[in-house]
PDB file of N, CA, C and O in Angstrom:
ATOM      1  N   MET A   1      -3.887 -14.926  13.468  1.00  0.00           N
ATOM      2  CA  MET A   1      -4.935 -15.370  12.582  1.00  0.00           C
ATOM      3  C   MET A   1      -6.096 -14.378  12.650  1.00  0.00           C
ATOM      4  O   MET A   1      -6.553 -14.021  13.735  1.00  0.00           O
ATOM      5  N   LYS A   2      -6.566 -13.939  11.486  1.00  0.00           N
ATOM      6  CA  LYS A   2      -7.693 -13.011  11.417  1.00  0.00           C
ATOM      7  C   LYS A   2      -8.998 -13.792  11.375  1.00  0.00           C
ATOM      8  O   LYS A   2      -9.123 -14.787  10.661  1.00  0.00           O
ATOM      9  N   LEU A   3      -9.962 -13.327  12.152  1.00  0.00           N
ATOM     10  CA  LEU A   3     -11.296 -13.912  12.085  1.00  0.00           C
ATOM     11  C   LEU A   3     -12.133 -13.085  11.122  1.00  0.00           C
ATOM     12  O   LEU A   3     -12.075 -11.855  11.137  1.00  0.00           O
ATOM     13  N   ILE A   4     -12.901 -13.754  10.294  1.00  0.00           N
ATOM     14  CA  ILE A   4     -13.723 -13.077   9.295  1.00  0.00           C
ATOM     15  C   ILE A   4     -15.178 -13.266   9.670  1.00  0.00           C
ATOM     16  O   ILE A   4     -15.639 -14.386   9.890  1.00  0.00           O
ATOM     17  N   ASP A   5     -15.900 -12.148   9.740  1.00  0.00           N
ATOM     18  CA  ASP A   5     -17.322 -12.261  10.066  1.00  0.00           C
ATOM     19  C   ASP A   5     -18.121 -12.611   8.807  1.00  0.00           C
ATOM     20  O   ASP A   5     -17.577 -12.636   7.704  1.00  0.00           O
ATOM     21  N   LYS A   6     -19.402 -12.876   8.984  1.00  0.00           N
ATOM     22  CA  LYS A   6     -20.263 -13.317   7.880  1.00  0.00           C
ATOM     23  C   LYS A   6     -20.320 -12.282   6.758  1.00  0.00           C
ATOM     24  O   LYS A   6     -20.282 -12.643   5.582  1.00  0.00           O
ATOM     25  N   GLU A   7     -20.411 -11.008   7.110  1.00  0.00           N
ATOM     26  CA  GLU A   7     -20.490  -9.948   6.096  1.00  0.00           C
ATOM     27  C   GLU A   7     -19.219  -9.912   5.243  1.00  0.00           C
ATOM     28  O   GLU A   7     -19.296  -9.796   4.020  1.00  0.00           O
ATOM     29  N   GLN A   8     -18.060 -10.010   5.881  1.00  0.00           N
ATOM     30  CA  GLN A   8     -16.796 -10.027   5.145  1.00  0.00           C
ATOM     31  C   GLN A   8     -16.707 -11.263   4.253  1.00  0.00           C
ATOM     32  O   GLN A   8     -16.229 -11.187   3.121  1.00  0.00           O
ATOM     33  N   MET A   9     -17.166 -12.392   4.768  1.00  0.00           N
ATOM     34  CA  MET A   9     -17.130 -13.634   3.993  1.00  0.00           C
ATOM     35  C   MET A   9     -18.035 -13.530   2.774  1.00  0.00           C
ATOM     36  O   MET A   9     -17.682 -14.019   1.701  1.00  0.00           O
ATOM     37  N   ASP A  10     -19.197 -12.900   2.923  1.00  0.00           N
ATOM     38  CA  ASP A  10     -20.099 -12.697   1.784  1.00  0.00           C
ATOM     39  C   ASP A  10     -19.441 -11.832   0.719  1.00  0.00           C
ATOM     40  O   ASP A  10     -19.586 -12.095  -0.475  1.00  0.00           O
ATOM     41  N   ILE A  11     -18.718 -10.800   1.147  1.00  0.00           N
ATOM     42  CA  ILE A  11     -18.009  -9.923   0.207  1.00  0.00           C
ATOM     43  C   ILE A  11     -16.936 -10.716  -0.533  1.00  0.00           C
ATOM     44  O   ILE A  11     -16.789 -10.582  -1.748  1.00  0.00           O
ATOM     45  N   ILE A  12     -16.194 -11.533   0.190  1.00  0.00           N
ATOM     46  CA  ILE A  12     -15.144 -12.358  -0.422  1.00  0.00           C
ATOM     47  C   ILE A  12     -15.749 -13.324  -1.432  1.00  0.00           C
ATOM     48  O   ILE A  12     -15.225 -13.477  -2.535  1.00  0.00           O
ATOM     49  N   ARG A  13     -16.842 -13.972  -1.065  1.00  0.00           N
ATOM     50  CA  ARG A  13     -17.497 -14.910  -1.989  1.00  0.00           C
ATOM     51  C   ARG A  13     -17.982 -14.198  -3.247  1.00  0.00           C
ATOM     52  O   ARG A  13     -17.863 -14.733  -4.349  1.00  0.00           O
ATOM     53  N   LYS A  14     -18.530 -12.987  -3.087  1.00  0.00           N
ATOM     54  CA  LYS A  14     -19.013 -12.222  -4.244  1.00  0.00           C
ATOM     55  C   LYS A  14     -17.841 -11.871  -5.164  1.00  0.00           C
ATOM     56  O   LYS A  14     -17.939 -12.023  -6.382  1.00  0.00           O
ATOM     57  N   LYS A  15     -16.734 -11.402  -4.584  1.00  0.00           N
ATOM     58  CA  LYS A  15     -15.554 -11.072  -5.387  1.00  0.00           C
ATOM     59  C   LYS A  15     -15.053 -12.300  -6.136  1.00  0.00           C
ATOM     60  O   LYS A  15     -14.711 -12.224  -7.316  1.00  0.00           O
ATOM     61  N   HIS A  16     -15.013 -13.426  -5.442  1.00  0.00           N
ATOM     62  CA  HIS A  16     -14.522 -14.656  -6.048  1.00  0.00           C
ATOM     63  C   HIS A  16     -15.421 -15.078  -7.197  1.00  0.00           C
ATOM     64  O   HIS A  16     -14.939 -15.506  -8.245  1.00  0.00           O
ATOM     65  N   SER A  17     -16.719 -14.958  -7.001  1.00  0.00           N
ATOM     66  CA  SER A  17     -17.680 -15.302  -8.044  1.00  0.00           C
ATOM     67  C   SER A  17     -17.490 -14.401  -9.262  1.00  0.00           C
ATOM     68  O   SER A  17     -17.515 -14.872 -10.400  1.00  0.00           O
ATOM     69  N   GLU A  18     -17.297 -13.097  -9.018  1.00  0.00           N
ATOM     70  CA  GLU A  18     -17.072 -12.148 -10.112  1.00  0.00           C
ATOM     71  C   GLU A  18     -15.753 -12.435 -10.815  1.00  0.00           C
ATOM     72  O   GLU A  18     -15.657 -12.337 -12.038  1.00  0.00           O
ATOM     73  N   ALA A  19     -14.744 -12.790 -10.039  1.00  0.00           N
ATOM     74  CA  ALA A  19     -13.420 -13.043 -10.603  1.00  0.00           C
ATOM     75  C   ALA A  19     -13.435 -14.201 -11.573  1.00  0.00           C
ATOM     76  O   ALA A  19     -12.701 -14.200 -12.562  1.00  0.00           O
ATOM     77  N   LYS A  20     -14.259 -15.181 -11.300  1.00  0.00           N
ATOM     78  CA  LYS A  20     -14.318 -16.340 -12.185  1.00  0.00           C
ATOM     79  C   LYS A  20     -14.935 -16.003 -13.530  1.00  0.00           C
ATOM     80  O   LYS A  20     -14.718 -16.724 -14.504  1.00  0.00           O
ATOM     81  N   LYS A  21     -15.700 -14.923 -13.605  1.00  0.00           N
ATOM     82  CA  LYS A  21     -16.450 -14.600 -14.817  1.00  0.00           C
ATOM     83  C   LYS A  21     -15.608 -13.948 -15.899  1.00  0.00           C
ATOM     84  O   LYS A  21     -15.877 -14.137 -17.085  1.00  0.00           O
ATOM     85  N   ASP A  22     -14.609 -13.195 -15.518  1.00  0.00           N
ATOM     86  CA  ASP A  22     -13.903 -12.448 -16.548  1.00  0.00           C
ATOM     87  C   ASP A  22     -12.428 -12.263 -16.190  1.00  0.00           C
ATOM     88  O   ASP A  22     -12.059 -12.124 -15.024  1.00  0.00           O
ATOM     89  N   PHE A  23     -11.605 -12.266 -17.232  1.00  0.00           N
ATOM     90  CA  PHE A  23     -10.151 -12.244 -17.062  1.00  0.00           C
ATOM     91  C   PHE A  23      -9.690 -11.014 -16.291  1.00  0.00           C
ATOM     92  O   PHE A  23      -8.837 -11.121 -15.410  1.00  0.00           O
ATOM     93  N   LYS A  24     -10.241  -9.853 -16.610  1.00  0.00           N
ATOM     94  CA  LYS A  24      -9.837  -8.611 -15.944  1.00  0.00           C
ATOM     95  C   LYS A  24     -10.101  -8.710 -14.441  1.00  0.00           C
ATOM     96  O   LYS A  24      -9.256  -8.317 -13.637  1.00  0.00           O
ATOM     97  N   ASN A  25     -11.255  -9.227 -14.063  1.00  0.00           N
ATOM     98  CA  ASN A  25     -11.561  -9.386 -12.642  1.00  0.00           C
ATOM     99  C   ASN A  25     -10.622 -10.388 -11.973  1.00  0.00           C
ATOM    100  O   ASN A  25     -10.219 -10.188 -10.827  1.00  0.00           O
ATOM    101  N   ARG A  26     -10.272 -11.458 -12.675  1.00  0.00           N
ATOM    102  CA  ARG A  26      -9.328 -12.430 -12.112  1.00  0.00           C
ATOM    103  C   ARG A  26      -7.979 -11.758 -11.848  1.00  0.00           C
ATOM    104  O   ARG A  26      -7.335 -12.014 -10.830  1.00  0.00           O
ATOM    105  N   CYS A  27      -7.564 -10.900 -12.772  1.00  0.00           N
ATOM    106  CA  CYS A  27      -6.301 -10.180 -12.597  1.00  0.00           C
ATOM    107  C   CYS A  27      -6.341  -9.298 -11.355  1.00  0.00           C
ATOM    108  O   CYS A  27      -5.423  -9.329 -10.535  1.00  0.00           O
ATOM    109  N   PHE A  28      -7.399  -8.517 -11.219  1.00  0.00           N
ATOM    110  CA  PHE A  28      -7.493  -7.623 -10.067  1.00  0.00           C
ATOM    111  C   PHE A  28      -7.612  -8.405  -8.765  1.00  0.00           C
ATOM    112  O   PHE A  28      -7.070  -7.989  -7.741  1.00  0.00           O
ATOM    113  N   PHE A  29      -8.314  -9.529  -8.794  1.00  0.00           N
ATOM    114  CA  PHE A  29      -8.451 -10.372  -7.611  1.00  0.00           C
ATOM    115  C   PHE A  29      -7.090 -10.944  -7.209  1.00  0.00           C
ATOM    116  O   PHE A  29      -6.765 -11.005  -6.023  1.00  0.00           O
ATOM    117  N   LEU A  30      -6.300 -11.360  -8.194  1.00  0.00           N
ATOM    118  CA  LEU A  30      -4.958 -11.876  -7.911  1.00  0.00           C
ATOM    119  C   LEU A  30      -4.063 -10.794  -7.318  1.00  0.00           C
ATOM    120  O   LEU A  30      -3.348 -11.041  -6.346  1.00  0.00           O
ATOM    121  N   ILE A  31      -4.099  -9.592  -7.901  1.00  0.00           N
ATOM    122  CA  ILE A  31      -3.275  -8.497  -7.381  1.00  0.00           C
ATOM    123  C   ILE A  31      -3.656  -8.203  -5.934  1.00  0.00           C
ATOM    124  O   ILE A  31      -2.789  -8.030  -5.077  1.00  0.00           O
ATOM    125  N   GLU A  32      -4.950  -8.149  -5.671  1.00  0.00           N
ATOM    126  CA  GLU A  32      -5.408  -7.904  -4.304  1.00  0.00           C
ATOM    127  C   GLU A  32      -4.871  -8.974  -3.353  1.00  0.00           C
ATOM    128  O   GLU A  32      -4.421  -8.661  -2.251  1.00  0.00           O
ATOM    129  N   ALA A  33      -4.919 -10.224  -3.778  1.00  0.00           N
ATOM    130  CA  ALA A  33      -4.420 -11.320  -2.941  1.00  0.00           C
ATOM    131  C   ALA A  33      -2.909 -11.200  -2.726  1.00  0.00           C
ATOM    132  O   ALA A  33      -2.414 -11.461  -1.630  1.00  0.00           O
ATOM    133  N   LEU A  34      -2.184 -10.810  -3.764  1.00  0.00           N
ATOM    134  CA  LEU A  34      -0.730 -10.710  -3.660  1.00  0.00           C
ATOM    135  C   LEU A  34      -0.291  -9.568  -2.748  1.00  0.00           C
ATOM    136  O   LEU A  34       0.659  -9.727  -1.981  1.00  0.00           O
ATOM    137  N   VAL A  35      -0.963  -8.420  -2.816  1.00  0.00           N
ATOM    138  CA  VAL A  35      -0.531  -7.269  -2.017  1.00  0.00           C
ATOM    139  C   VAL A  35      -1.106  -7.272  -0.608  1.00  0.00           C
ATOM    140  O   VAL A  35      -0.650  -6.510   0.244  1.00  0.00           O
ATOM    141  N   SER A  36      -2.094  -8.111  -0.350  1.00  0.00           N
ATOM    142  CA  SER A  36      -2.722  -8.141   0.976  1.00  0.00           C
ATOM    143  C   SER A  36      -1.827  -8.778   2.030  1.00  0.00           C
ATOM    144  O   SER A  36      -2.040  -8.591   3.228  1.00  0.00           O
ATOM    145  N   GLY A  37      -0.834  -9.524   1.589  1.00  0.00           N
ATOM    146  CA  GLY A  37       0.047 -10.203   2.532  1.00  0.00           C
ATOM    147  C   GLY A  37      -0.435 -11.591   2.905  1.00  0.00           C
ATOM    148  O   GLY A  37       0.213 -12.280   3.693  1.00  0.00           O
ATOM    149  N   ASP A  38      -1.567 -12.012   2.347  1.00  0.00           N
ATOM    150  CA  ASP A  38      -2.081 -13.350   2.648  1.00  0.00           C
ATOM    151  C   ASP A  38      -1.261 -14.432   1.958  1.00  0.00           C
ATOM    152  O   ASP A  38      -1.245 -15.583   2.396  1.00  0.00           O
ATOM    153  N   ILE A  39      -0.586 -14.060   0.885  1.00  0.00           N
ATOM    154  CA  ILE A  39       0.235 -15.004   0.137  1.00  0.00           C
ATOM    155  C   ILE A  39       1.694 -14.612   0.356  1.00  0.00           C
ATOM    156  O   ILE A  39       2.086 -13.478   0.082  1.00  0.00           O
ATOM    157  N   ILE A  40       2.477 -15.537   0.840  1.00  0.00           N
ATOM    158  CA  ILE A  40       3.871 -15.254   1.173  1.00  0.00           C
ATOM    159  C   ILE A  40       4.776 -15.697   0.024  1.00  0.00           C
ATOM    160  O   ILE A  40       4.741 -16.851  -0.403  1.00  0.00           O
ATOM    161  N   TYR A  41       5.572 -14.773  -0.459  1.00  0.00           N
ATOM    162  CA  TYR A  41       6.566 -15.063  -1.490  1.00  0.00           C
ATOM    163  C   TYR A  41       7.942 -15.025  -0.844  1.00  0.00           C
ATOM    164  O   TYR A  41       8.231 -14.138  -0.041  1.00  0.00           O
ATOM    165  N   ALA A  42       8.775 -15.968  -1.188  1.00  0.00           N
ATOM    166  CA  ALA A  42      10.148 -15.973  -0.683  1.00  0.00           C
ATOM    167  C   ALA A  42      10.985 -14.927  -1.413  1.00  0.00           C
ATOM    168  O   ALA A  42      11.969 -14.422  -0.871  1.00  0.00           O
ATOM    169  N   ASP A  43      10.596 -14.609  -2.630  1.00  0.00           N
ATOM    170  CA  ASP A  43      11.367 -13.707  -3.483  1.00  0.00           C
ATOM    171  C   ASP A  43      10.538 -12.454  -3.772  1.00  0.00           C
ATOM    172  O   ASP A  43       9.567 -12.509  -4.526  1.00  0.00           O
ATOM    173  N   ILE A  44      10.921 -11.325  -3.170  1.00  0.00           N
ATOM    174  CA  ILE A  44      10.182 -10.072  -3.349  1.00  0.00           C
ATOM    175  C   ILE A  44      10.208  -9.626  -4.809  1.00  0.00           C
ATOM    176  O   ILE A  44       9.208  -9.112  -5.312  1.00  0.00           O
ATOM    177  N   GLU A  45      11.324  -9.811  -5.491  1.00  0.00           N
ATOM    178  CA  GLU A  45      11.398  -9.421  -6.900  1.00  0.00           C
ATOM    179  C   GLU A  45      10.393 -10.203  -7.739  1.00  0.00           C
ATOM    180  O   GLU A  45       9.823  -9.663  -8.686  1.00  0.00           O
ATOM    181  N   LYS A  46      10.174 -11.463  -7.401  1.00  0.00           N
ATOM    182  CA  LYS A  46       9.219 -12.303  -8.139  1.00  0.00           C
ATOM    183  C   LYS A  46       7.795 -11.787  -7.949  1.00  0.00           C
ATOM    184  O   LYS A  46       7.031 -11.730  -8.912  1.00  0.00           O
ATOM    185  N   ILE A  47       7.426 -11.411  -6.725  1.00  0.00           N
ATOM    186  CA  ILE A  47       6.078 -10.905  -6.496  1.00  0.00           C
ATOM    187  C   ILE A  47       5.879  -9.581  -7.237  1.00  0.00           C
ATOM    188  O   ILE A  47       4.810  -9.338  -7.796  1.00  0.00           O
ATOM    189  N   GLU A  48       6.905  -8.724  -7.243  1.00  0.00           N
ATOM    190  CA  GLU A  48       6.814  -7.459  -7.976  1.00  0.00           C
ATOM    191  C   GLU A  48       6.641  -7.718  -9.470  1.00  0.00           C
ATOM    192  O   GLU A  48       5.839  -7.062 -10.134  1.00  0.00           O
ATOM    193  N   GLU A  49       7.394  -8.671  -9.985  1.00  0.00           N
ATOM    194  CA  GLU A  49       7.293  -9.037 -11.403  1.00  0.00           C
ATOM    195  C   GLU A  49       5.894  -9.566 -11.726  1.00  0.00           C
ATOM    196  O   GLU A  49       5.301  -9.196 -12.740  1.00  0.00           O
ATOM    197  N   ASP A  50       5.376 -10.431 -10.859  1.00  0.00           N
ATOM    198  CA  ASP A  50       4.034 -10.987 -11.076  1.00  0.00           C
ATOM    199  C   ASP A  50       2.969  -9.898 -11.048  1.00  0.00           C
ATOM    200  O   ASP A  50       2.075  -9.885 -11.895  1.00  0.00           O
ATOM    201  N   ILE A  51       3.054  -8.985 -10.086  1.00  0.00           N
ATOM    202  CA  ILE A  51       2.068  -7.904  -9.992  1.00  0.00           C
ATOM    203  C   ILE A  51       2.120  -7.031 -11.240  1.00  0.00           C
ATOM    204  O   ILE A  51       1.078  -6.672 -11.790  1.00  0.00           O
ATOM    205  N   CYS A  52       3.325  -6.687 -11.691  1.00  0.00           N
ATOM    206  CA  CYS A  52       3.463  -5.856 -12.902  1.00  0.00           C
ATOM    207  C   CYS A  52       2.893  -6.567 -14.126  1.00  0.00           C
ATOM    208  O   CYS A  52       2.203  -5.954 -14.941  1.00  0.00           O
ATOM    209  N   LYS A  53       3.179  -7.844 -14.251  1.00  0.00           N
ATOM    210  CA  LYS A  53       2.678  -8.633 -15.381  1.00  0.00           C
ATOM    211  C   LYS A  53       1.152  -8.682 -15.364  1.00  0.00           C
ATOM    212  O   LYS A  53       0.505  -8.449 -16.385  1.00  0.00           O
ATOM    213  N   ILE A  54       0.583  -8.986 -14.202  1.00  0.00           N
ATOM    214  CA  ILE A  54      -0.872  -9.092 -14.078  1.00  0.00           C
ATOM    215  C   ILE A  54      -1.525  -7.744 -14.361  1.00  0.00           C
ATOM    216  O   ILE A  54      -2.525  -7.676 -15.074  1.00  0.00           O
ATOM    217  N   ALA A  55      -0.963  -6.670 -13.803  1.00  0.00           N
ATOM    218  CA  ALA A  55      -1.529  -5.336 -14.015  1.00  0.00           C
ATOM    219  C   ALA A  55      -1.434  -4.926 -15.481  1.00  0.00           C
ATOM    220  O   ALA A  55      -2.371  -4.344 -16.028  1.00  0.00           O
ATOM    221  N   HIS A  56      -0.315  -5.226 -16.111  1.00  0.00           N
ATOM    222  CA  HIS A  56      -0.095  -4.839 -17.508  1.00  0.00           C
ATOM    223  C   HIS A  56      -1.149  -5.442 -18.435  1.00  0.00           C
ATOM    224  O   HIS A  56      -1.692  -4.747 -19.294  1.00  0.00           O
ATOM    225  N   ILE A  57      -1.435  -6.712 -18.267  1.00  0.00           N
ATOM    226  CA  ILE A  57      -2.399  -7.337 -19.173  1.00  0.00           C
ATOM    227  C   ILE A  57      -3.825  -7.245 -18.653  1.00  0.00           C
ATOM    228  O   ILE A  57      -4.772  -7.350 -19.433  1.00  0.00           O
ATOM    229  N   GLY A  58      -3.995  -7.050 -17.351  1.00  0.00           N
ATOM    230  CA  GLY A  58      -5.336  -7.023 -16.766  1.00  0.00           C
ATOM    231  C   GLY A  58      -6.080  -5.722 -16.946  1.00  0.00           C
ATOM    232  O   GLY A  58      -7.311  -5.704 -16.936  1.00  0.00           O
ATOM    233  N   THR A  59      -5.346  -4.626 -17.112  1.00  0.00           N
ATOM    234  CA  THR A  59      -6.011  -3.326 -17.232  1.00  0.00           C
ATOM    235  C   THR A  59      -6.672  -3.126 -18.586  1.00  0.00           C
ATOM    236  O   THR A  59      -7.555  -2.281 -18.734  1.00  0.00           O
ATOM    237  N   GLY A  60      -6.248  -3.893 -19.558  1.00  0.00           N
ATOM    238  CA  GLY A  60      -6.816  -3.750 -20.892  1.00  0.00           C
ATOM    239  C   GLY A  60      -6.111  -2.713 -21.744  1.00  0.00           C
ATOM    240  O   GLY A  60      -6.490  -2.496 -22.895  1.00  0.00           O
ATOM    241  N   THR A  61      -5.085  -2.067 -21.193  1.00  0.00           N
ATOM    242  CA  THR A  61      -4.364  -1.055 -21.965  1.00  0.00           C
ATOM    243  C   THR A  61      -3.328  -1.670 -22.892  1.00  0.00           C
ATOM    244  O   THR A  61      -2.865  -1.023 -23.831  1.00  0.00           O
ATOM    245  N   CYS A  62      -2.967  -2.909 -22.631  1.00  0.00           N
ATOM    246  CA  CYS A  62      -2.020  -3.612 -23.487  1.00  0.00           C
ATOM    247  C   CYS A  62      -2.779  -4.131 -24.707  1.00  0.00           C
ATOM    248  O   CYS A  62      -3.665  -4.976 -24.581  1.00  0.00           O
ATOM    249  N   GLU A  63      -2.429  -3.625 -25.877  1.00  0.00           N
ATOM    250  CA  GLU A  63      -3.149  -3.996 -27.099  1.00  0.00           C
ATOM    251  C   GLU A  63      -2.860  -5.420 -27.549  1.00  0.00           C
ATOM    252  O   GLU A  63      -3.693  -6.052 -28.198  1.00  0.00           O
ATOM    253  N   ASN A  64      -1.687  -5.922 -27.206  1.00  0.00           N
ATOM    254  CA  ASN A  64      -1.303  -7.256 -27.656  1.00  0.00           C
ATOM    255  C   ASN A  64      -0.607  -8.006 -26.522  1.00  0.00           C
ATOM    256  O   ASN A  64       0.613  -8.169 -26.544  1.00  0.00           O
ATOM    257  N   PRO A  65      -1.380  -8.465 -25.526  1.00  0.00           N
ATOM    258  CA  PRO A  65      -0.740  -9.142 -24.390  1.00  0.00           C
ATOM    259  C   PRO A  65      -0.093 -10.458 -24.804  1.00  0.00           C
ATOM    260  O   PRO A  65      -0.605 -11.183 -25.657  1.00  0.00           O
ATOM    261  N   HIS A  66       1.027 -10.744 -24.189  1.00  0.00           N
ATOM    262  CA  HIS A  66       1.737 -11.986 -24.466  1.00  0.00           C
ATOM    263  C   HIS A  66       0.860 -13.171 -24.068  1.00  0.00           C
ATOM    264  O   HIS A  66       0.321 -13.206 -22.962  1.00  0.00           O
ATOM    265  N   GLU A  67       0.722 -14.130 -24.964  1.00  0.00           N
ATOM    266  CA  GLU A  67      -0.102 -15.310 -24.675  1.00  0.00           C
ATOM    267  C   GLU A  67       0.419 -16.072 -23.457  1.00  0.00           C
ATOM    268  O   GLU A  67      -0.361 -16.585 -22.655  1.00  0.00           O
ATOM    269  N   ASP A  68       1.752 -16.141 -23.328  1.00  0.00           N
ATOM    270  CA  ASP A  68       2.311 -16.863 -22.182  1.00  0.00           C
ATOM    271  C   ASP A  68       2.012 -16.143 -20.869  1.00  0.00           C
ATOM    272  O   ASP A  68       1.889 -16.788 -19.827  1.00  0.00           O
ATOM    273  N   TRP A  69       1.894 -14.808 -20.906  1.00  0.00           N
ATOM    274  CA  TRP A  69       1.538 -14.059 -19.698  1.00  0.00           C
ATOM    275  C   TRP A  69       0.095 -14.357 -19.306  1.00  0.00           C
ATOM    276  O   TRP A  69      -0.210 -14.556 -18.130  1.00  0.00           O
ATOM    277  N   ILE A  70      -0.785 -14.385 -20.298  1.00  0.00           N
ATOM    278  CA  ILE A  70      -2.191 -14.702 -20.029  1.00  0.00           C
ATOM    279  C   ILE A  70      -2.288 -16.100 -19.424  1.00  0.00           C
ATOM    280  O   ILE A  70      -3.007 -16.319 -18.450  1.00  0.00           O
ATOM    281  N   GLU A  71      -1.563 -17.026 -20.009  1.00  0.00           N
ATOM    282  CA  GLU A  71      -1.554 -18.401 -19.504  1.00  0.00           C
ATOM    283  C   GLU A  71      -1.007 -18.456 -18.074  1.00  0.00           C
ATOM    284  O   GLU A  71      -1.536 -19.184 -17.233  1.00  0.00           O
ATOM    285  N   ASP A  72       0.049 -17.686 -17.799  1.00  0.00           N
ATOM    286  CA  ASP A  72       0.617 -17.642 -16.444  1.00  0.00           C
ATOM    287  C   ASP A  72      -0.407 -17.144 -15.425  1.00  0.00           C
ATOM    288  O   ASP A  72      -0.515 -17.687 -14.325  1.00  0.00           O
ATOM    289  N   VAL A  73      -1.155 -16.109 -15.798  1.00  0.00           N
ATOM    290  CA  VAL A  73      -2.170 -15.551 -14.892  1.00  0.00           C
ATOM    291  C   VAL A  73      -3.263 -16.576 -14.630  1.00  0.00           C
ATOM    292  O   VAL A  73      -3.684 -16.765 -13.488  1.00  0.00           O
ATOM    293  N   GLU A  74      -3.719 -17.232 -15.680  1.00  0.00           N
ATOM    294  CA  GLU A  74      -4.773 -18.240 -15.515  1.00  0.00           C
ATOM    295  C   GLU A  74      -4.291 -19.391 -14.626  1.00  0.00           C
ATOM    296  O   GLU A  74      -5.026 -19.867 -13.761  1.00  0.00           O
ATOM    297  N   LYS A  75      -3.050 -19.831 -14.849  1.00  0.00           N
ATOM    298  CA  LYS A  75      -2.489 -20.908 -14.029  1.00  0.00           C
ATOM    299  C   LYS A  75      -2.346 -20.471 -12.574  1.00  0.00           C
ATOM    300  O   LYS A  75      -2.634 -21.240 -11.658  1.00  0.00           O
ATOM    301  N   MET A  76      -1.896 -19.225 -12.367  1.00  0.00           N
ATOM    302  CA  MET A  76      -1.738 -18.711 -11.015  1.00  0.00           C
ATOM    303  C   MET A  76      -3.087 -18.651 -10.300  1.00  0.00           C
ATOM    304  O   MET A  76      -3.195 -19.024  -9.131  1.00  0.00           O
ATOM    305  N   PHE A  77      -4.111 -18.180 -11.008  1.00  0.00           N
ATOM    306  CA  PHE A  77      -5.450 -18.098 -10.414  1.00  0.00           C
ATOM    307  C   PHE A  77      -5.923 -19.488 -10.000  1.00  0.00           C
ATOM    308  O   PHE A  77      -6.408 -19.675  -8.884  1.00  0.00           O
ATOM    309  N   LEU A  78      -5.783 -20.459 -10.895  1.00  0.00           N
ATOM    310  CA  LEU A  78      -6.212 -21.824 -10.579  1.00  0.00           C
ATOM    311  C   LEU A  78      -5.409 -22.424  -9.424  1.00  0.00           C
ATOM    312  O   LEU A  78      -5.964 -23.085  -8.546  1.00  0.00           O
ATOM    313  N   LYS A  79      -4.105 -22.187  -9.438  1.00  0.00           N
ATOM    314  CA  LYS A  79      -3.240 -22.718  -8.374  1.00  0.00           C
ATOM    315  C   LYS A  79      -3.636 -22.133  -7.019  1.00  0.00           C
ATOM    316  O   LYS A  79      -3.772 -22.867  -6.040  1.00  0.00           O
ATOM    317  N   PHE A  80      -3.820 -20.823  -6.964  1.00  0.00           N
ATOM    318  CA  PHE A  80      -4.201 -20.181  -5.709  1.00  0.00           C
ATOM    319  C   PHE A  80      -5.573 -20.658  -5.258  1.00  0.00           C
ATOM    320  O   PHE A  80      -5.804 -20.886  -4.070  1.00  0.00           O
ATOM    321  N   GLU A  81      -6.479 -20.806  -6.214  1.00  0.00           N
ATOM    322  CA  GLU A  81      -7.832 -21.255  -5.885  1.00  0.00           C
ATOM    323  C   GLU A  81      -7.802 -22.688  -5.336  1.00  0.00           C
ATOM    324  O   GLU A  81      -8.442 -22.984  -4.328  1.00  0.00           O
ATOM    325  N   GLN A  82      -7.064 -23.561  -5.999  1.00  0.00           N
ATOM    326  CA  GLN A  82      -6.987 -24.960  -5.579  1.00  0.00           C
ATOM    327  C   GLN A  82      -6.325 -25.122  -4.214  1.00  0.00           C
ATOM    328  O   GLN A  82      -6.625 -26.061  -3.476  1.00  0.00           O
ATOM    329  N   ASN A  83      -5.426 -24.203  -3.887  1.00  0.00           N
ATOM    330  CA  ASN A  83      -4.736 -24.264  -2.599  1.00  0.00           C
ATOM    331  C   ASN A  83      -5.455 -23.474  -1.509  1.00  0.00           C
ATOM    332  O   ASN A  83      -4.938 -23.310  -0.404  1.00  0.00           O
ATOM    333  N   GLY A  84      -6.646 -22.990  -1.831  1.00  0.00           N
ATOM    334  CA  GLY A  84      -7.447 -22.275  -0.842  1.00  0.00           C
ATOM    335  C   GLY A  84      -6.954 -20.880  -0.523  1.00  0.00           C
ATOM    336  O   GLY A  84      -7.300 -20.322   0.518  1.00  0.00           O
ATOM    337  N   LEU A  85      -6.144 -20.304  -1.413  1.00  0.00           N
ATOM    338  CA  LEU A  85      -5.609 -18.971  -1.176  1.00  0.00           C
ATOM    339  C   LEU A  85      -6.516 -17.871  -1.715  1.00  0.00           C
ATOM    340  O   LEU A  85      -6.320 -16.694  -1.413  1.00  0.00           O
ATOM    341  N   LEU A  86      -7.496 -18.252  -2.505  1.00  0.00           N
ATOM    342  CA  LEU A  86      -8.465 -17.282  -3.033  1.00  0.00           C
ATOM    343  C   LEU A  86      -9.846 -17.684  -2.591  1.00  0.00           C
ATOM    344  O   LEU A  86     -10.821 -17.009  -2.921  1.00  0.00           O
TER     345      LEU A  86
END
């Protein structure tokens, strides 16, 4: 178990606050959470697929992102947040 000091916790809270404001930030926050190892996936291919999907629509380079992908990202963010993973 990692212990987090006050300064690190303040940084995390700031990131979380920023992530709630805009879709692109939520995407980057999710990717960071997924690659940090704090969230355990049973299926490595699924995590790779999720990261690619989030990166594809989160960077803003996709001119016409799939609505279902956007919805998936929003649901994932809420699910992780509600479960205390973000």
